[in-house]
C-alpha angles and dihedrals in degrees: 000000000000118000123233113248112255118249109262122217113207120213137205119214122227135190110223125202117195131209091255091058098255120133132207119193133208098019106173124231124178110256094225090066092061133074134046122090093322094059111190096346094099087062089069091062092048092048092047090052090050090050092051090052093047092047091049093052096043098039092234126135118260114253114207121240116248100182140353128204133175112258116248 
């Protein structure tokens, strides 16, 4: 019997620059979070949540996001 195709979540990549001057490229955010009147601003909340999770697991301090920009 044929299997149903799995639901695919599409992502948008962002370059993130932090307050301390470091940059991380190609951070993935689900595409369905973006759009509407807020544009890419909801991506900041998703990226901050990812950073909190990473910091919690690694024991490092959270660095605040200065700017976000879609990757080219």
